C-alpha positions in Angstrom: -2.3 7.1 17.3 -0.7 3.9 17.0 0.9 3.1 13.1 -1.1 0.4 11.4 -0.5 -0.7 8.1 -3.1 0.4 5.3 -3.7 -1.1 2.0 -2.9 1.3 -0.8 -4.3 -0.3 -4.1 -1.2 1.0 -6.8 -2.2 -1.0 -9.8 -4.9 0.1 -12.0 -5.4 -1.7 -15.3 -7.3 -0.6 -18.3 -10.6 -1.6 -18.9 -11.0 -2.9 -22.7 -13.3 0.3 -23.5 -10.3 2.9 -22.1 -7.9 0.5 -24.4 -10.1 1.0 -27.5 -10.0 4.6 -26.8 -6.6 4.8 -26.4 -5.8 2.6 -29.7 -8.1 5.1 -31.5 -5.8 8.1 -31.0 -2.9 5.9 -32.6 -1.6 7.4 -36.1 -0.6 4.4 -37.9 -1.3 3.1 -41.7 -2.7 -0.4 -41.2 -5.7 -1.9 -42.4 -8.5 -2.4 -40.3 -7.6 -6.2 -39.9 -4.3 -5.5 -38.7 -5.7 -2.5 -36.4 -7.8 -5.2 -35.0 -5.3 -7.5 -34.2 -2.9 -5.2 -32.7 -5.7 -4.1 -30.5 -6.4 -8.0 -29.6 -2.8 -8.1 -28.6 -2.7 -5.3 -26.5 -5.9 -6.5 -24.8 -4.4 -9.5 -24.1 -1.2 -8.3 -22.6 -2.8 -5.7 -20.5 -4.7 -8.7 -18.9 -1.7 -10.9 -18.5 -0.1 -7.8 -16.5 -2.9 -7.5 -14.4 -3.3 -11.2 -13.6 0.3 -11.3 -12.7 0.3 -8.1 -10.6 -2.7 -9.3 -8.6 -0.7 -12.5 -7.9 2.4 -10.7 -7.0 4.9 -12.0 -9.9 6.0 -8.6 -9.9 9.2 -9.3 -12.1 7.2 -11.2 -15.0 4.6 -8.2 -15.1 7.6 -5.8 -15.3 9.1 -8.0 -18.1 5.8 -7.7 -20.2 4.9 -4.4 -19.6 8.3 -3.3 -20.6 7.7 -5.4 -23.8 4.3 -3.6 -24.2 6.0 -0.2 -24.0 8.6 -1.2 -26.8 5.4 -1.7 -28.9 3.6 1.1 -28.0 6.6 3.1 -29.0 6.9 1.0 -32.0 3.2 1.8 -33.3 3.7 5.7 -32.3 1.4 5.7 -29.3 2.1 8.1 -26.6 -0.6 7.3 -24.4 0.0 3.6 -24.5 3.8 4.3 -23.6 2.4 6.5 -20.9 0.0 4.0 -19.4 2.9 1.5 -19.6 5.3 3.7 -17.9 2.8 3.9 -15.2 2.7 0.0 -14.9 6.2 -0.2 -15.0 6.5 2.4 -12.1 4.1 0.7 -10.0 6.1 -2.5 -10.4 9.4 -1.1 -9.5 7.7 0.2 -6.4 6.5 -3.3 -5.3 10.2 -4.7 -6.0 11.5 -2.1 -3.7 13.0 0.3 -6.2 11.9 3.7 -5.5 14.2 5.3 -7.6 13.0 3.8 -10.7 9.6 3.9 -9.7 9.6 7.6 -9.7 11.7 8.1 -13.0 9.1 5.9 -14.9 6.1 7.7 -13.0 7.1 11.0 -13.6 7.8 10.2 -17.4 3.9 8.9 -17.3 2.9 12.3 -15.8 4.8 14.1 -18.6 3.2 12.0 -21.3 0.0 12.5 -19.7 0.2 16.6 -19.5 1.2 16.7 -23.2 -1.5 14.4 -24.4 -4.3 16.3 -22.2 -5.1 12.8 -21.0 -6.4 13.6 -17.3 -6.8 10.1 -16.1 -3.1 8.9 -16.9 -1.7 12.3 -15.6 -3.9 12.0 -12.3 -3.2 8.2 -11.5 0.6 8.6 -12.3 0.8 11.6 -9.7 -1.2 9.1 -7.2 1.4 6.6 -7.7 4.1 9.1 -7.1 2.0 10.4 -3.9 2.1 6.8 -2.6 5.7 6.3 -3.2 6.5 9.6 -1.2 4.0 8.3 1.7 5.6 4.8 1.9 9.0 7.0 2.5 7.2 8.8 5.3 7.3 11.9 3.4 3.5 12.7 4.2 3.3 16.4 3.3 5.1 15.6 0.1 2.8 12.8 -0.6 -0.2 15.0 0.2 1.0 17.7 -2.3 0.9 15.1 -5.0 -2.5 13.8 -3.8 -4.2 17.0 -4.3 -2.8 17.8 -7.7 -3.7 14.2 -8.7 -7.3 14.8 -7.4 -7.7 18.1 -9.5 -6.4 16.4 -12.5 -9.0 13.3 -11.9 -11.9 16.0 -11.8 -11.0 17.8 -14.6 -10.9 14.0 -16.3 -14.4 13.3 -14.6 -12.8 9.9 -13.5 -15.0 8.9 -10.8 -13.0 5.7 -10.1 -9.9 7.6 -9.5 -11.4 10.4 -7.4 -12.6 7.9 -5.0 -9.0 6.3 -4.7 -6.9 9.7 -4.4 -9.5 10.4 -1.8 -8.9 7.4 0.3 -5.1 8.2 -0.3 -5.6 11.8 1.0 -7.6 10.2 4.0 -4.4 8.1 5.4 -2.3 11.0 5.2 -4.6 13.2 7.4 -5.1 10.3 9.7 -1.3 9.9 10.4 -1.2 13.8 10.6 -3.7 13.3 13.5 -6.5 15.5 11.5 -9.0 12.8 12.4 -12.0 15.0 11.0 -10.6 15.7 7.3 -9.5 12.0 7.8 -13.0 10.4 8.2 -14.6 13.1 5.5 -12.3 11.7 2.8 -12.7 8.1 3.9 -16.5 8.2 3.8 -16.0 10.1 0.3 -14.0 7.3 -1.0 -16.4 4.4 0.5 -19.6 6.2 -0.9 -18.1 6.5 -4.4 -16.7 2.8 -4.5 -20.1 1.7 -3.2 -22.2 3.6 -5.7 -19.7 2.4 -8.6 -20.2 -1.3 -7.7 -16.3 -1.9 -6.7 -16.7 -4.1 -3.8 -12.7 -4.5 -3.8 -12.5 -0.7 -3.5 -15.4 -0.3 -1.2 -13.8 -3.1 1.3 -10.3 -1.3 1.5 -12.1 2.0 2.4 -14.2 0.1 5.3 -10.7 -1.5 6.3 -8.9 1.6 6.8 -12.2 3.3 8.3 -11.7 0.3 10.7 -8.3 1.3 11.6 -9.2 4.7 12.4 -11.4 3.9 14.7 -9.2 1.7 16.6 -6.5 4.3 16.9 -9.5 6.7 18.1 -10.2 4.2 21.0 -13.6 2.7 19.4 -12.1 -0.8 19.6 -15.4 -3.0 19.2 -16.8 -1.1 16.2 -13.1 -1.1 14.7 -12.8 -4.8 14.7 -16.1 -5.2 13.1 -15.1 -3.1 10.4 -12.0 -5.0 9.7 -13.9 -8.4 9.6 -16.2 -7.2 7.4 -13.5 -5.7 4.9 -11.9 -9.3 5.5 -14.8 -10.8 4.3 -15.3 -8.5 1.2 -11.4 -9.2 0.5 -12.2 -12.9 0.4 -15.3 -12.7 -1.7 -13.4 -10.8 -4.3 -10.2 -12.6 -4.1 -7.9 -9.3 -3.0 -5.3 -11.4 -1.2 -3.1 -8.4 -0.9 -6.0 -6.7 1.2 -6.7 -10.0 3.0 -2.9 -10.0 4.3 -3.1 -6.2 5.4 -6.4 -6.6 7.6 -5.6 -9.8 9.0 -2.2 -8.2 10.0 -3.8 -5.3 12.0 -6.3 -7.6 13.3 -3.6 -9.7 14.9 -2.0 -6.5 15.9 -5.4 -5.3 17.4 -5.9 -8.4 19.7 -2.4 -8.5 20.6 -2.8 -5.0 22.1 -5.7 -6.0 23.9 -4.1 -8.8 25.3 -5.6 -11.7 23.8 -2.3 -13.3 22.4 -3.5 -16.8 21.5 -5.9 -15.3 19.2 -3.5 -12.7 17.8 -0.7 -15.7 16.9 -3.6 -17.6 15.4 -4.4 -14.7 12.9 -0.8 -13.8 12.7 0.3 -17.5 11.7 -2.5 -17.8 9.0 -1.4 -14.2 7.8 2.7 -15.0 7.7 1.7 -18.0 5.2 -0.5 -15.6 3.0 2.0 -13.1 2.8 4.7 -15.1 1.9 3.0 -16.9 -0.8 2.3 -13.4 -2.5 5.6 -12.3 -1.9 4.4 -9.2 0.5 7.9 -9.0 2.0 7.4 -5.9 4.3 4.2 -7.0 6.0 5.6 -10.8 6.3 8.7 -9.3 8.4 6.4 -7.2 10.6 3.7 -10.3 11.0 6.9 -12.6 12.0 8.4 -10.1 14.7 4.9 -9.4 16.5 4.3 -13.4 16.3 8.2 -13.8 17.9 7.1 -11.7 20.7 3.7 -13.3 21.6 5.3 -16.8 21.4 8.2 -15.8 24.0 5.5 -14.5 26.1 3.1 -17.4 25.9 5.6 -20.0 25.6 8.9 -18.6 26.3 10.2 -19.4 23.0 13.4 -17.7 21.9 12.5 -14.4 19.7 15.2 -12.2 19.5 17.0 -14.1 16.5 13.6 -13.8 14.3 12.9 -10.1 15.4 16.9 -9.3 14.4 16.7 -11.1 11.2 13.1 -9.2 9.9 14.6 -6.2 11.4 17.2 -6.5 8.9 14.7 -7.2 6.2 12.9 -3.9 7.1 16.3 -2.0 6.8 17.0 -3.4 3.4 13.5 -2.3 2.5 13.8 1.2 3.9 10.6 0.9 5.5 11.4 3.1 8.5 8.0 3.4 10.2 7.7 -0.2 10.5 11.3 -0.4 11.6 10.4 2.0 14.2 7.5 -0.4 15.2 9.8 -3.6 15.3 12.2 -1.6 17.6 9.5 -1.0 20.2 8.4 -4.5 19.9 12.3 -5.6 20.8 12.4 -3.3 23.3 9.3 -4.8 25.1 11.0 -8.4 24.5 14.3 -6.9 26.1 12.6 -5.6 29.0 10.5 -8.5 29.5 13.8 -10.4 29.3 14.8 -8.6 32.5 17.4 -6.4 30.1 16.3 -3.1 31.1 19.3 -1.1 30.0 19.0 -3.1 26.7 15.5 -2.2 26.3 16.3 1.5 26.6 18.8 1.4 24.1 16.2 -0.2 21.6 13.7 2.0 22.4 16.2 5.1 21.8 17.2 3.8 18.5 13.6 3.7 17.7 12.9 7.3 18.8 16.3 8.3 16.7 14.5 7.0 13.5 11.1 8.7 14.0 12.7 11.8 14.7 14.9 12.0 11.8 12.0 10.9 9.7 9.7 13.6 11.5 7.1 10.4 12.6 5.4 12.6 15.1 2.6 10.2 16.0 4.8 7.1 16.6 6.9 9.4 18.8 4.1 10.0 21.2 4.0 6.0 21.3 7.8 5.7 22.0 7.7 8.4 24.7 5.0 6.1 26.5 7.4 3.5 26.0 10.2 4.9 27.0 8.6 6.0 30.5 7.9 2.3 31.4 11.3 1.0 30.4 
């Protein structure tokens, strides 16, 4: 199974109703007017955090969330503190600081447990699972997802049950358990369809498309990816658009439709740069450089090496393996078979160290051809 990028919705802001419920748990001595004023301030802060996060202004969102966390402590609201700790953990993850992400998310889990706030506990556990997923630790990730799923069921939080089900599906797919993956993807899709959440339904449709492509159902896969992109465009989900356009470009590249792939990838690179999706932009630039080399003979190696260094700094080891595979292909096409073997051996070393079993299959295929 070829590795493709999936969209993992990470942030989940509070609805006003949820914020009101949390607010009502606060023990403070204020008049009703003062309480109403504080609630309005918190709702405004929450909305600003959500807006900043949606346009990838993560540093600003992080700063605002830290301020809101201080306010939550001032008014002695553990539940609100847990919510903002969860947000802060999420923004640290987006900014590539996994250590601080895990510290804040685990604090949020602890508050959720102590306050019997099942949704807070479940969503924080889900996000910890995503952090481990992004580091290639699939078994550990799956443990957190299943624990999160049980907590979400205890809290009867249907949205979270859908989100976690989609996360579990991705891990099962990566572990080559396609039947289990199909089951959880479909469960998630139906939940979001019934909730009327087009954004999240589109994410699941796109991920199902990736799974179908990996199992050889290419035409159906492309149809679903294009449907996912259409939904993402309609609801303004730029992160999902970048992810799915990137996969679509990769699909056409692997089908040998290089010019079509390049057109898609060039559009995707601009979008990824605009919303600061550094990992995806690096991957797109590497693939586009390889295509330009094959189509027009343009120099590709400097761009490939520059973006490999970016993936190394971000510790995106799975995508680093993909990058080395593409570099090996470039070296082979340039007539440097010895260098191609050295590069593919590097990819194999990273995959073995991180137990990327599915990528090892692809590497072994490439190794035979170099």
